[in-house]
PDB file of N, CA, C, O and CB in Angstrom:
ATOM      1  N   UNK A   1      -6.605  34.611  25.279  1.00  0.00           N
ATOM      2  CA  UNK A   1      -7.351  34.057  26.472  1.00  0.00           C
ATOM      3  C   UNK A   1      -6.407  33.157  26.989  1.00  0.00           C
ATOM      4  O   UNK A   1      -5.683  32.529  26.217  1.00  0.00           O
ATOM      5  CB  UNK A   1      -8.744  33.347  26.173  1.00  0.00           C
ATOM      6  N   UNK A   2      -6.331  33.026  28.165  1.00  0.00           N
ATOM      7  CA  UNK A   2      -5.361  31.890  29.043  1.00  0.00           C
ATOM      8  C   UNK A   2      -6.469  30.264  28.801  1.00  0.00           C
ATOM      9  O   UNK A   2      -7.669  30.430  28.580  1.00  0.00           O
ATOM     10  CB  UNK A   2      -5.203  32.553  31.324  1.00  0.00           C
ATOM     11  N   UNK A   3      -6.062  29.253  28.855  1.00  0.00           N
ATOM     12  CA  UNK A   3      -6.485  27.976  29.313  1.00  0.00           C
ATOM     13  C   UNK A   3      -6.911  28.189  30.510  1.00  0.00           C
ATOM     14  O   UNK A   3      -7.886  27.498  30.807  1.00  0.00           O
ATOM     15  CB  UNK A   3      -5.548  26.954  29.295  1.00  0.00           C
ATOM     16  N   UNK A   4      -6.373  29.201  31.655  1.00  0.00           N
ATOM     17  CA  UNK A   4      -7.172  29.055  33.285  1.00  0.00           C
ATOM     18  C   UNK A   4      -8.466  29.536  33.085  1.00  0.00           C
ATOM     19  O   UNK A   4      -9.303  29.215  33.928  1.00  0.00           O
ATOM     20  CB  UNK A   4      -6.487  30.035  34.654  1.00  0.00           C
ATOM     21  N   UNK A   5      -8.953  30.538  31.747  1.00  0.00           N
ATOM     22  CA  UNK A   5      -9.701  31.149  31.427  1.00  0.00           C
ATOM     23  C   UNK A   5     -10.932  30.503  30.775  1.00  0.00           C
ATOM     24  O   UNK A   5     -11.872  31.252  30.510  1.00  0.00           O
ATOM     25  CB  UNK A   5      -9.107  31.899  30.879  1.00  0.00           C
ATOM     26  N   UNK A   6     -11.015  29.399  30.531  1.00  0.00           N
ATOM     27  CA  UNK A   6     -11.954  28.794  29.606  1.00  0.00           C
ATOM     28  C   UNK A   6     -12.596  27.581  30.862  1.00  0.00           C
ATOM     29  O   UNK A   6     -11.910  26.733  31.433  1.00  0.00           O
ATOM     30  CB  UNK A   6     -11.044  28.072  27.965  1.00  0.00           C
ATOM     31  N   UNK A   7     -14.204  27.844  31.064  1.00  0.00           N
ATOM     32  CA  UNK A   7     -14.808  27.144  31.506  1.00  0.00           C
ATOM     33  C   UNK A   7     -15.994  27.203  31.019  1.00  0.00           C
ATOM     34  O   UNK A   7     -16.557  28.186  30.537  1.00  0.00           O
ATOM     35  CB  UNK A   7     -14.692  27.192  32.525  1.00  0.00           C
ATOM     36  N   UNK A   8     -16.468  25.901  31.171  1.00  0.00           N
ATOM     37  CA  UNK A   8     -17.795  25.484  30.812  1.00  0.00           C
ATOM     38  C   UNK A   8     -18.450  25.620  29.561  1.00  0.00           C
ATOM     39  O   UNK A   8     -19.651  25.791  29.349  1.00  0.00           O
ATOM     40  CB  UNK A   8     -18.528  26.004  31.549  1.00  0.00           C
ATOM     41  N   UNK A   9     -17.210  25.492  28.505  1.00  0.00           N
ATOM     42  CA  UNK A   9     -17.283  25.664  27.220  1.00  0.00           C
ATOM     43  C   UNK A   9     -17.058  23.836  26.224  1.00  0.00           C
ATOM     44  O   UNK A   9     -16.446  22.884  26.709  1.00  0.00           O
ATOM     45  CB  UNK A   9     -15.978  26.960  26.974  1.00  0.00           C
ATOM     46  N   UNK A  10     -17.415  23.834  25.499  1.00  0.00           N
ATOM     47  CA  UNK A  10     -16.889  22.793  23.978  1.00  0.00           C
ATOM     48  C   UNK A  10     -15.822  22.820  23.570  1.00  0.00           C
ATOM     49  O   UNK A  10     -15.845  23.324  22.447  1.00  0.00           O
ATOM     50  CB  UNK A  10     -17.439  23.007  22.679  1.00  0.00           C
ATOM     51  N   UNK A  11     -14.698  22.504  23.913  1.00  0.00           N
ATOM     52  CA  UNK A  11     -13.541  22.381  23.157  1.00  0.00           C
ATOM     53  C   UNK A  11     -13.278  21.064  22.261  1.00  0.00           C
ATOM     54  O   UNK A  11     -13.478  19.886  22.555  1.00  0.00           O
ATOM     55  CB  UNK A  11     -12.511  22.536  24.081  1.00  0.00           C
ATOM     56  N   UNK A  12     -12.703  21.704  20.933  1.00  0.00           N
ATOM     57  CA  UNK A  12     -11.990  20.503  19.965  1.00  0.00           C
ATOM     58  C   UNK A  12     -10.809  20.609  20.159  1.00  0.00           C
ATOM     59  O   UNK A  12     -10.265  21.709  20.067  1.00  0.00           O
ATOM     60  CB  UNK A  12     -12.148  20.511  18.439  1.00  0.00           C
ATOM     61  N   UNK A  13     -10.081  19.412  20.496  1.00  0.00           N
ATOM     62  CA  UNK A  13      -8.572  19.877  20.728  1.00  0.00           C
ATOM     63  C   UNK A  13      -7.957  18.724  19.727  1.00  0.00           C
ATOM     64  O   UNK A  13      -8.478  17.616  19.596  1.00  0.00           O
ATOM     65  CB  UNK A  13      -7.934  19.801  22.580  1.00  0.00           C
ATOM     66  N   UNK A  14      -6.959  19.085  19.153  1.00  0.00           N
ATOM     67  CA  UNK A  14      -6.223  18.108  17.727  1.00  0.00           C
ATOM     68  C   UNK A  14      -4.642  18.609  18.344  1.00  0.00           C
ATOM     69  O   UNK A  14      -4.290  19.653  18.894  1.00  0.00           O
ATOM     70  CB  UNK A  14      -6.726  18.859  15.469  1.00  0.00           C
ATOM     71  N   UNK A  15      -4.039  17.600  18.048  1.00  0.00           N
ATOM     72  CA  UNK A  15      -2.522  17.857  17.938  1.00  0.00           C
ATOM     73  C   UNK A  15      -1.950  17.546  16.483  1.00  0.00           C
ATOM     74  O   UNK A  15      -2.653  16.901  15.704  1.00  0.00           O
ATOM     75  CB  UNK A  15      -1.732  16.921  19.024  1.00  0.00           C
ATOM     76  N   UNK A  16      -0.696  17.989  16.107  1.00  0.00           N
ATOM     77  CA  UNK A  16      -0.116  18.128  15.339  1.00  0.00           C
ATOM     78  C   UNK A  16      -0.128  16.250  14.882  1.00  0.00           C
ATOM     79  O   UNK A  16      -0.958  15.649  15.564  1.00  0.00           O
ATOM     80  CB  UNK A  16       1.097  19.061  15.785  1.00  0.00           C
ATOM     81  N   UNK A  17       0.600  15.392  13.938  1.00  0.00           N
ATOM     82  CA  UNK A  17       0.352  14.243  13.984  1.00  0.00           C
ATOM     83  C   UNK A  17       2.392  14.192  12.991  1.00  0.00           C
ATOM     84  O   UNK A  17       2.721  13.807  11.869  1.00  0.00           O
ATOM     85  CB  UNK A  17      -1.558  13.707  13.174  1.00  0.00           C
ATOM     86  N   UNK A  18       3.076  14.688  13.967  1.00  0.00           N
ATOM     87  CA  UNK A  18       4.059  14.684  13.740  1.00  0.00           C
ATOM     88  C   UNK A  18       5.079  13.755  14.593  1.00  0.00           C
ATOM     89  O   UNK A  18       6.248  13.965  14.916  1.00  0.00           O
ATOM     90  CB  UNK A  18       4.192  15.808  13.679  1.00  0.00           C
ATOM     91  N   UNK A  19       4.458  12.957  14.775  1.00  0.00           N
ATOM     92  CA  UNK A  19       5.034  11.705  15.951  1.00  0.00           C
ATOM     93  C   UNK A  19       3.875  11.796  17.199  1.00  0.00           C
ATOM     94  O   UNK A  19       2.892  12.511  17.006  1.00  0.00           O
ATOM     95  CB  UNK A  19       6.960  12.157  16.760  1.00  0.00           C
ATOM     96  N   UNK A  20       4.004  11.113  18.377  1.00  0.00           N
ATOM     97  CA  UNK A  20       3.356  11.502  19.430  1.00  0.00           C
ATOM     98  C   UNK A  20       3.859  12.547  20.794  1.00  0.00           C
ATOM     99  O   UNK A  20       3.427  12.732  21.932  1.00  0.00           O
ATOM    100  CB  UNK A  20       3.047  10.336  19.798  1.00  0.00           C
ATOM    101  N   UNK A  21       4.942  13.058  20.026  1.00  0.00           N
ATOM    102  CA  UNK A  21       5.390  13.940  21.267  1.00  0.00           C
ATOM    103  C   UNK A  21       4.114  15.063  21.669  1.00  0.00           C
ATOM    104  O   UNK A  21       3.584  15.084  22.780  1.00  0.00           O
ATOM    105  CB  UNK A  21       6.939  14.862  20.806  1.00  0.00           C
ATOM    106  N   UNK A  22       3.865  15.683  20.899  1.00  0.00           N
ATOM    107  CA  UNK A  22       2.860  16.536  20.801  1.00  0.00           C
ATOM    108  C   UNK A  22       1.681  16.310  21.483  1.00  0.00           C
ATOM    109  O   UNK A  22       1.254  17.234  22.176  1.00  0.00           O
ATOM    110  CB  UNK A  22       2.600  16.677  19.656  1.00  0.00           C
ATOM    111  N   UNK A  23       0.926  15.036  21.421  1.00  0.00           N
ATOM    112  CA  UNK A  23       0.219  14.277  21.884  1.00  0.00           C
ATOM    113  C   UNK A  23       0.321  14.239  23.671  1.00  0.00           C
ATOM    114  O   UNK A  23      -0.532  14.657  24.455  1.00  0.00           O
ATOM    115  CB  UNK A  23       0.543  13.101  21.119  1.00  0.00           C
ATOM    116  N   UNK A  24       1.561  13.642  23.976  1.00  0.00           N
ATOM    117  CA  UNK A  24       2.345  13.314  25.190  1.00  0.00           C
ATOM    118  C   UNK A  24       2.246  14.579  26.582  1.00  0.00           C
ATOM    119  O   UNK A  24       1.998  14.452  27.781  1.00  0.00           O
ATOM    120  CB  UNK A  24       4.004  13.151  24.569  1.00  0.00           C
ATOM    121  N   UNK A  25       2.595  15.854  25.661  1.00  0.00           N
ATOM    122  CA  UNK A  25       2.714  16.969  26.077  1.00  0.00           C
ATOM    123  C   UNK A  25       1.277  17.609  26.609  1.00  0.00           C
ATOM    124  O   UNK A  25       0.986  18.272  27.605  1.00  0.00           O
ATOM    125  CB  UNK A  25       3.369  17.641  25.046  1.00  0.00           C
ATOM    126  N   UNK A  26       0.550  17.126  25.534  1.00  0.00           N
ATOM    127  CA  UNK A  26      -1.082  17.568  25.561  1.00  0.00           C
ATOM    128  C   UNK A  26      -1.754  17.270  26.842  1.00  0.00           C
ATOM    129  O   UNK A  26      -2.245  18.216  27.458  1.00  0.00           O
ATOM    130  CB  UNK A  26      -1.981  16.773  24.425  1.00  0.00           C
ATOM    131  N   UNK A  27      -1.845  15.955  27.369  1.00  0.00           N
ATOM    132  CA  UNK A  27      -1.936  15.091  28.412  1.00  0.00           C
ATOM    133  C   UNK A  27      -2.757  16.550  29.657  1.00  0.00           C
ATOM    134  O   UNK A  27      -3.956  16.682  29.902  1.00  0.00           O
ATOM    135  CB  UNK A  27      -0.032  14.245  28.822  1.00  0.00           C
ATOM    136  N   UNK A  28      -1.377  17.567  30.297  1.00  0.00           N
ATOM    137  CA  UNK A  28      -2.030  17.946  31.466  1.00  0.00           C
ATOM    138  C   UNK A  28      -3.275  18.607  31.029  1.00  0.00           C
ATOM    139  O   UNK A  28      -4.367  18.300  31.507  1.00  0.00           O
ATOM    140  CB  UNK A  28      -1.181  18.819  32.341  1.00  0.00           C
ATOM    141  N   UNK A  29      -3.083  19.702  29.933  1.00  0.00           N
ATOM    142  CA  UNK A  29      -3.803  20.615  29.335  1.00  0.00           C
ATOM    143  C   UNK A  29      -4.954  20.550  28.922  1.00  0.00           C
ATOM    144  O   UNK A  29      -5.704  21.506  28.721  1.00  0.00           O
ATOM    145  CB  UNK A  29      -3.346  20.942  28.579  1.00  0.00           C
ATOM    146  N   UNK A  30      -5.322  18.702  28.663  1.00  0.00           N
ATOM    147  CA  UNK A  30      -6.224  18.677  28.355  1.00  0.00           C
ATOM    148  C   UNK A  30      -6.819  18.092  29.636  1.00  0.00           C
ATOM    149  O   UNK A  30      -8.036  18.269  29.574  1.00  0.00           O
ATOM    150  CB  UNK A  30      -6.291  18.198  27.188  1.00  0.00           C
ATOM    151  N   UNK A  31      -6.487  17.479  30.758  1.00  0.00           N
ATOM    152  CA  UNK A  31      -6.896  17.617  31.763  1.00  0.00           C
ATOM    153  C   UNK A  31      -7.157  18.378  32.525  1.00  0.00           C
ATOM    154  O   UNK A  31      -8.116  18.042  33.220  1.00  0.00           O
ATOM    155  CB  UNK A  31      -6.602  17.257  32.082  1.00  0.00           C
ATOM    156  N   UNK A  32      -6.559  19.701  32.839  1.00  0.00           N
ATOM    157  CA  UNK A  32      -7.116  20.453  33.321  1.00  0.00           C
ATOM    158  C   UNK A  32      -7.897  21.144  32.603  1.00  0.00           C
ATOM    159  O   UNK A  32      -8.467  21.934  33.356  1.00  0.00           O
ATOM    160  CB  UNK A  32      -6.501  20.959  33.865  1.00  0.00           C
ATOM    161  N   UNK A  33      -8.401  21.345  31.040  1.00  0.00           N
ATOM    162  CA  UNK A  33      -9.561  22.097  30.801  1.00  0.00           C
ATOM    163  C   UNK A  33     -10.597  21.220  31.333  1.00  0.00           C
ATOM    164  O   UNK A  33     -11.686  21.718  31.616  1.00  0.00           O
ATOM    165  CB  UNK A  33      -9.771  22.494  29.330  1.00  0.00           C
ATOM    166  N   UNK A  34     -10.390  19.978  31.504  1.00  0.00           N
ATOM    167  CA  UNK A  34     -11.699  18.772  32.032  1.00  0.00           C
ATOM    168  C   UNK A  34     -11.788  19.404  33.529  1.00  0.00           C
ATOM    169  O   UNK A  34     -12.914  19.561  33.999  1.00  0.00           O
ATOM    170  CB  UNK A  34     -11.147  16.631  32.068  1.00  0.00           C
ATOM    171  N   UNK A  35     -11.072  19.637  34.012  1.00  0.00           N
ATOM    172  CA  UNK A  35     -11.277  19.948  35.647  1.00  0.00           C
ATOM    173  C   UNK A  35     -11.718  21.103  35.449  1.00  0.00           C
ATOM    174  O   UNK A  35     -12.304  21.144  36.531  1.00  0.00           O
ATOM    175  CB  UNK A  35     -10.020  19.945  36.740  1.00  0.00           C
ATOM    176  N   UNK A  36     -11.975  22.210  34.941  1.00  0.00           N
ATOM    177  CA  UNK A  36     -12.953  23.622  35.074  1.00  0.00           C
ATOM    178  C   UNK A  36     -13.727  23.333  33.908  1.00  0.00           C
ATOM    179  O   UNK A  36     -13.829  24.081  32.936  1.00  0.00           O
ATOM    180  CB  UNK A  36     -12.152  25.304  34.979  1.00  0.00           C
ATOM    181  N   UNK A  37     -14.390  21.965  34.077  1.00  0.00           N
ATOM    182  CA  UNK A  37     -15.867  22.149  33.752  1.00  0.00           C
ATOM    183  C   UNK A  37     -16.019  22.062  31.875  1.00  0.00           C
ATOM    184  O   UNK A  37     -17.006  22.288  31.174  1.00  0.00           O
ATOM    185  CB  UNK A  37     -16.407  23.887  34.491  1.00  0.00           C
ATOM    186  N   UNK A  38     -15.173  21.811  31.640  1.00  0.00           N
ATOM    187  CA  UNK A  38     -15.027  21.922  29.383  1.00  0.00           C
ATOM    188  C   UNK A  38     -15.504  20.874  29.520  1.00  0.00           C
ATOM    189  O   UNK A  38     -15.673  20.139  30.493  1.00  0.00           O
ATOM    190  CB  UNK A  38     -13.317  21.936  28.085  1.00  0.00           C
ATOM    191  N   UNK A  39     -15.769  20.801  28.288  1.00  0.00           N
ATOM    192  CA  UNK A  39     -16.800  19.408  27.329  1.00  0.00           C
ATOM    193  C   UNK A  39     -15.188  19.351  26.793  1.00  0.00           C
ATOM    194  O   UNK A  39     -14.696  20.371  26.310  1.00  0.00           O
ATOM    195  CB  UNK A  39     -18.660  19.870  25.731  1.00  0.00           C
ATOM    196  N   UNK A  40     -14.426  18.151  26.902  1.00  0.00           N
ATOM    197  CA  UNK A  40     -13.203  18.351  25.773  1.00  0.00           C
ATOM    198  C   UNK A  40     -13.424  17.273  24.855  1.00  0.00           C
ATOM    199  O   UNK A  40     -13.537  16.156  25.359  1.00  0.00           O
ATOM    200  CB  UNK A  40     -11.572  18.247  26.370  1.00  0.00           C
ATOM    201  N   UNK A  41     -13.521  17.393  23.450  1.00  0.00           N
ATOM    202  CA  UNK A  41     -13.291  16.480  22.548  1.00  0.00           C
ATOM    203  C   UNK A  41     -12.165  16.854  21.779  1.00  0.00           C
ATOM    204  O   UNK A  41     -11.754  17.938  21.365  1.00  0.00           O
ATOM    205  CB  UNK A  41     -14.374  16.248  21.803  1.00  0.00           C
ATOM    206  N   UNK A  42     -11.549  15.037  21.641  1.00  0.00           N
ATOM    207  CA  UNK A  42     -10.144  14.863  21.365  1.00  0.00           C
ATOM    208  C   UNK A  42     -10.188  14.303  19.678  1.00  0.00           C
ATOM    209  O   UNK A  42     -10.700  13.210  19.437  1.00  0.00           O
ATOM    210  CB  UNK A  42      -9.403  13.678  22.583  1.00  0.00           C
ATOM    211  N   UNK A  43      -9.526  15.276  18.405  1.00  0.00           N
ATOM    212  CA  UNK A  43      -9.556  14.419  16.981  1.00  0.00           C
ATOM    213  C   UNK A  43      -8.330  14.200  16.961  1.00  0.00           C
ATOM    214  O   UNK A  43      -7.585  15.170  17.107  1.00  0.00           O
ATOM    215  CB  UNK A  43     -10.065  15.069  15.567  1.00  0.00           C
ATOM    216  N   UNK A  44      -7.879  13.149  16.813  1.00  0.00           N
ATOM    217  CA  UNK A  44      -6.410  12.596  15.992  1.00  0.00           C
ATOM    218  C   UNK A  44      -6.482  11.140  15.356  1.00  0.00           C
ATOM    219  O   UNK A  44      -7.536  10.595  15.029  1.00  0.00           O
ATOM    220  CB  UNK A  44      -5.044  12.490  17.139  1.00  0.00           C
ATOM    221  N   UNK A  45      -5.042  10.512  15.211  1.00  0.00           N
ATOM    222  CA  UNK A  45      -5.240   9.681  14.136  1.00  0.00           C
ATOM    223  C   UNK A  45      -4.967   8.378  15.332  1.00  0.00           C
ATOM    224  O   UNK A  45      -4.871   8.617  16.536  1.00  0.00           O
ATOM    225  CB  UNK A  45      -4.105   9.946  12.595  1.00  0.00           C
ATOM    226  N   UNK A  46      -4.872   7.041  14.757  1.00  0.00           N
ATOM    227  CA  UNK A  46      -5.288   6.198  15.527  1.00  0.00           C
ATOM    228  C   UNK A  46      -4.162   6.208  16.696  1.00  0.00           C
ATOM    229  O   UNK A  46      -4.497   5.962  17.855  1.00  0.00           O
ATOM    230  CB  UNK A  46      -5.555   4.926  14.781  1.00  0.00           C
ATOM    231  N   UNK A  47      -3.402   6.374  16.503  1.00  0.00           N
ATOM    232  CA  UNK A  47      -1.698   6.209  17.007  1.00  0.00           C
ATOM    233  C   UNK A  47      -2.178   6.908  18.088  1.00  0.00           C
ATOM    234  O   UNK A  47      -2.125   6.427  19.220  1.00  0.00           O
ATOM    235  CB  UNK A  47      -0.163   6.953  16.062  1.00  0.00           C
ATOM    236  N   UNK A  48      -2.763   8.275  17.799  1.00  0.00           N
ATOM    237  CA  UNK A  48      -2.680   9.519  19.209  1.00  0.00           C
ATOM    238  C   UNK A  48      -4.060   9.466  20.110  1.00  0.00           C
ATOM    239  O   UNK A  48      -4.410  10.286  20.959  1.00  0.00           O
ATOM    240  CB  UNK A  48      -2.584  11.431  18.525  1.00  0.00           C
ATOM    241  N   UNK A  49      -4.752   8.253  19.680  1.00  0.00           N
ATOM    242  CA  UNK A  49      -6.043   7.889  20.163  1.00  0.00           C
ATOM    243  C   UNK A  49      -5.837   7.111  21.106  1.00  0.00           C
ATOM    244  O   UNK A  49      -6.249   7.313  22.248  1.00  0.00           O
ATOM    245  CB  UNK A  49      -6.905   7.336  19.298  1.00  0.00           C
ATOM    246  N   UNK A  50      -5.070   5.969  20.688  1.00  0.00           N
ATOM    247  CA  UNK A  50      -4.402   5.146  21.439  1.00  0.00           C
ATOM    248  C   UNK A  50      -3.468   5.908  23.032  1.00  0.00           C
ATOM    249  O   UNK A  50      -3.486   5.487  24.189  1.00  0.00           O
ATOM    250  CB  UNK A  50      -3.429   4.477  20.260  1.00  0.00           C
ATOM    251  N   UNK A  51      -2.868   6.910  22.549  1.00  0.00           N
ATOM    252  CA  UNK A  51      -2.301   7.227  23.224  1.00  0.00           C
ATOM    253  C   UNK A  51      -2.962   7.927  24.792  1.00  0.00           C
ATOM    254  O   UNK A  51      -2.723   7.777  25.990  1.00  0.00           O
ATOM    255  CB  UNK A  51      -1.637   7.806  22.406  1.00  0.00           C
ATOM    256  N   UNK A  52      -3.977   8.806  23.893  1.00  0.00           N
ATOM    257  CA  UNK A  52      -4.811   9.241  25.072  1.00  0.00           C
ATOM    258  C   UNK A  52      -5.497   8.620  25.920  1.00  0.00           C
ATOM    259  O   UNK A  52      -5.445   8.640  27.150  1.00  0.00           O
ATOM    260  CB  UNK A  52      -5.556   9.884  24.806  1.00  0.00           C
ATOM    261  N   UNK A  53      -6.239   7.982  25.118  1.00  0.00           N
ATOM    262  CA  UNK A  53      -6.874   6.276  26.022  1.00  0.00           C
ATOM    263  C   UNK A  53      -6.171   5.910  26.875  1.00  0.00           C
ATOM    264  O   UNK A  53      -6.668   5.639  27.968  1.00  0.00           O
ATOM    265  CB  UNK A  53      -6.961   4.819  25.241  1.00  0.00           C
ATOM    266  N   UNK A  54      -4.737   5.778  26.649  1.00  0.00           N
ATOM    267  CA  UNK A  54      -3.809   5.435  27.470  1.00  0.00           C
ATOM    268  C   UNK A  54      -3.597   6.075  28.826  1.00  0.00           C
ATOM    269  O   UNK A  54      -3.546   5.480  29.902  1.00  0.00           O
ATOM    270  CB  UNK A  54      -2.820   5.526  26.815  1.00  0.00           C
ATOM    271  N   UNK A  55      -3.479   7.411  28.608  1.00  0.00           N
ATOM    272  CA  UNK A  55      -3.693   8.395  29.762  1.00  0.00           C
ATOM    273  C   UNK A  55      -5.164   8.295  30.624  1.00  0.00           C
ATOM    274  O   UNK A  55      -5.283   8.826  31.728  1.00  0.00           O
ATOM    275  CB  UNK A  55      -3.581   9.889  29.096  1.00  0.00           C
ATOM    276  N   UNK A  56      -6.076   7.671  30.077  1.00  0.00           N
ATOM    277  CA  UNK A  56      -7.528   7.693  30.651  1.00  0.00           C
ATOM    278  C   UNK A  56      -8.356   8.648  30.505  1.00  0.00           C
ATOM    279  O   UNK A  56      -9.186   8.986  31.350  1.00  0.00           O
ATOM    280  CB  UNK A  56      -7.582   7.590  31.854  1.00  0.00           C
ATOM    281  N   UNK A  57      -8.139   9.310  29.084  1.00  0.00           N
ATOM    282  CA  UNK A  57      -9.180  10.242  28.643  1.00  0.00           C
ATOM    283  C   UNK A  57     -10.576   9.556  28.561  1.00  0.00           C
ATOM    284  O   UNK A  57     -10.818   8.503  27.971  1.00  0.00           O
ATOM    285  CB  UNK A  57      -8.797  10.833  27.263  1.00  0.00           C
ATOM    286  N   UNK A  58     -11.539  10.413  29.322  1.00  0.00           N
ATOM    287  CA  UNK A  58     -12.649   9.506  28.706  1.00  0.00           C
ATOM    288  C   UNK A  58     -13.937  10.607  27.980  1.00  0.00           C
ATOM    289  O   UNK A  58     -15.150  10.428  28.089  1.00  0.00           O
ATOM    290  CB  UNK A  58     -13.364   8.403  30.142  1.00  0.00           C
ATOM    291  N   UNK A  59     -13.532  11.281  27.543  1.00  0.00           N
ATOM    292  CA  UNK A  59     -14.236  11.956  26.719  1.00  0.00           C
ATOM    293  C   UNK A  59     -14.454  11.889  24.991  1.00  0.00           C
ATOM    294  O   UNK A  59     -13.515  11.339  24.416  1.00  0.00           O
ATOM    295  CB  UNK A  59     -13.807  12.979  27.072  1.00  0.00           C
ATOM    296  N   UNK A  60     -15.360  12.286  24.271  1.00  0.00           N
ATOM    297  CA  UNK A  60     -15.337  11.998  23.236  1.00  0.00           C
ATOM    298  C   UNK A  60     -14.457  12.074  22.444  1.00  0.00           C
ATOM    299  O   UNK A  60     -13.795  13.102  22.591  1.00  0.00           O
ATOM    300  CB  UNK A  60     -15.979  12.313  22.928  1.00  0.00           C
ATOM    301  N   UNK A  61     -14.018  11.196  21.347  1.00  0.00           N
ATOM    302  CA  UNK A  61     -12.672  11.117  20.422  1.00  0.00           C
ATOM    303  C   UNK A  61     -13.272  11.190  18.858  1.00  0.00           C
ATOM    304  O   UNK A  61     -14.402  10.794  18.571  1.00  0.00           O
ATOM    305  CB  UNK A  61     -11.695   9.482  20.712  1.00  0.00           C
ATOM    306  N   UNK A  62     -12.420  11.706  17.989  1.00  0.00           N
ATOM    307  CA  UNK A  62     -13.059  11.630  16.575  1.00  0.00           C
ATOM    308  C   UNK A  62     -11.692  11.185  15.665  1.00  0.00           C
ATOM    309  O   UNK A  62     -10.535  11.583  15.792  1.00  0.00           O
ATOM    310  CB  UNK A  62     -13.834  13.292  16.038  1.00  0.00           C
ATOM    311  N   UNK A  63     -12.173  10.360  14.848  1.00  0.00           N
ATOM    312  CA  UNK A  63     -10.859   9.692  14.102  1.00  0.00           C
ATOM    313  C   UNK A  63     -10.649  11.045  13.006  1.00  0.00           C
ATOM    314  O   UNK A  63     -11.488  11.615  12.308  1.00  0.00           O
ATOM    315  CB  UNK A  63     -11.242   7.832  13.154  1.00  0.00           C
ATOM    316  N   UNK A  64      -9.175  11.293  13.170  1.00  0.00           N
ATOM    317  CA  UNK A  64      -8.620  12.154  11.833  1.00  0.00           C
ATOM    318  C   UNK A  64      -7.515  12.539  11.945  1.00  0.00           C
ATOM    319  O   UNK A  64      -6.821  13.258  12.663  1.00  0.00           O
ATOM    320  CB  UNK A  64      -9.258  13.332  11.442  1.00  0.00           C
ATOM    321  N   UNK A  65      -7.430  11.426  10.403  1.00  0.00           N
ATOM    322  CA  UNK A  65      -6.303  11.563  10.101  1.00  0.00           C
ATOM    323  C   UNK A  65      -5.515  12.548   9.789  1.00  0.00           C
ATOM    324  O   UNK A  65      -6.097  13.623   9.642  1.00  0.00           O
ATOM    325  CB  UNK A  65      -6.236  11.041   9.514  1.00  0.00           C
ATOM    326  N   UNK A  66      -4.105  12.546   9.599  1.00  0.00           N
ATOM    327  CA  UNK A  66      -3.349  13.534   9.577  1.00  0.00           C
ATOM    328  C   UNK A  66      -2.895  14.426   8.086  1.00  0.00           C
ATOM    329  O   UNK A  66      -2.970  13.843   7.004  1.00  0.00           O
ATOM    330  CB  UNK A  66      -2.319  12.963  10.239  1.00  0.00           C
ATOM    331  N   UNK A  67      -2.555  15.484   8.148  1.00  0.00           N
ATOM    332  CA  UNK A  67      -1.773  15.980   6.336  1.00  0.00           C
ATOM    333  C   UNK A  67      -1.354  15.162   6.090  1.00  0.00           C
ATOM    334  O   UNK A  67      -1.956  14.875   5.056  1.00  0.00           O
ATOM    335  CB  UNK A  67      -0.621  17.035   5.932  1.00  0.00           C
ATOM    336  N   UNK A  68      -0.698  14.454   6.250  1.00  0.00           N
ATOM    337  CA  UNK A  68       0.857  13.344   5.439  1.00  0.00           C
ATOM    338  C   UNK A  68       1.843  14.490   5.083  1.00  0.00           C
ATOM    339  O   UNK A  68       2.336  14.324   3.967  1.00  0.00           O
ATOM    340  CB  UNK A  68       0.435  12.238   3.495  1.00  0.00           C
ATOM    341  N   UNK A  69       2.269  15.618   5.735  1.00  0.00           N
ATOM    342  CA  UNK A  69       3.134  16.491   4.842  1.00  0.00           C
ATOM    343  C   UNK A  69       4.396  16.121   4.719  1.00  0.00           C
ATOM    344  O   UNK A  69       4.696  15.159   5.426  1.00  0.00           O
ATOM    345  CB  UNK A  69       3.198  17.781   5.229  1.00  0.00           C
ATOM    346  N   UNK A  70       5.215  16.548   4.078  1.00  0.00           N
ATOM    347  CA  UNK A  70       6.478  16.400   3.339  1.00  0.00           C
ATOM    348  C   UNK A  70       7.484  17.736   3.277  1.00  0.00           C
ATOM    349  O   UNK A  70       7.187  18.891   2.970  1.00  0.00           O
ATOM    350  CB  UNK A  70       6.071  15.981   1.883  1.00  0.00           C
ATOM    351  N   UNK A  71       8.432  17.329   3.569  1.00  0.00           N
ATOM    352  CA  UNK A  71       9.359  18.333   3.514  1.00  0.00           C
ATOM    353  C   UNK A  71      10.852  18.105   2.593  1.00  0.00           C
ATOM    354  O   UNK A  71      11.292  17.029   2.187  1.00  0.00           O
ATOM    355  CB  UNK A  71       9.625  18.575   4.978  1.00  0.00           C
ATOM    356  N   UNK A  72      11.290  19.098   2.464  1.00  0.00           N
ATOM    357  CA  UNK A  72      12.844  18.746   1.394  1.00  0.00           C
ATOM    358  C   UNK A  72      13.501  19.105   2.322  1.00  0.00           C
ATOM    359  O   UNK A  72      13.329  19.917   3.232  1.00  0.00           O
ATOM    360  CB  UNK A  72      13.339  19.602  -0.175  1.00  0.00           C
ATOM    361  N   UNK A  73      14.769  18.020   1.854  1.00  0.00           N
ATOM    362  CA  UNK A  73      15.837  18.786   2.501  1.00  0.00           C
ATOM    363  C   UNK A  73      16.207  17.110   4.053  1.00  0.00           C
ATOM    364  O   UNK A  73      15.841  15.942   4.176  1.00  0.00           O
ATOM    365  CB  UNK A  73      14.918  20.954   3.238  1.00  0.00           C
ATOM    366  N   UNK A  74      17.114  18.110   4.857  1.00  0.00           N
ATOM    367  CA  UNK A  74      17.475  16.989   5.292  1.00  0.00           C
ATOM    368  C   UNK A  74      16.432  17.368   6.855  1.00  0.00           C
ATOM    369  O   UNK A  74      16.729  16.901   7.955  1.00  0.00           O
ATOM    370  CB  UNK A  74      19.361  16.741   5.296  1.00  0.00           C
ATOM    371  N   UNK A  75      15.671  17.944   6.705  1.00  0.00           N
ATOM    372  CA  UNK A  75      14.180  17.975   7.914  1.00  0.00           C
ATOM    373  C   UNK A  75      14.253  19.823   8.179  1.00  0.00           C
ATOM    374  O   UNK A  75      13.444  20.372   8.928  1.00  0.00           O
ATOM    375  CB  UNK A  75      14.591  16.712  10.065  1.00  0.00           C
TER     376      UNK A  75
END
């Protein structure tokens, strides 16, 4: 299913917490979903919530701390 096909749904939207780039790149998609009449609930860390609010998100927000993943090696 494509995002453009979602209308009048309840959507929980969450991003990886590996920095704030995932949230920043999701802003246009979240706006599109809202404009299509969807009820978007955003779940994220305190930092992600700060970013999403700075872009004017007015929907419901849930505090969701990340998994704190660690990788071996140089990345």
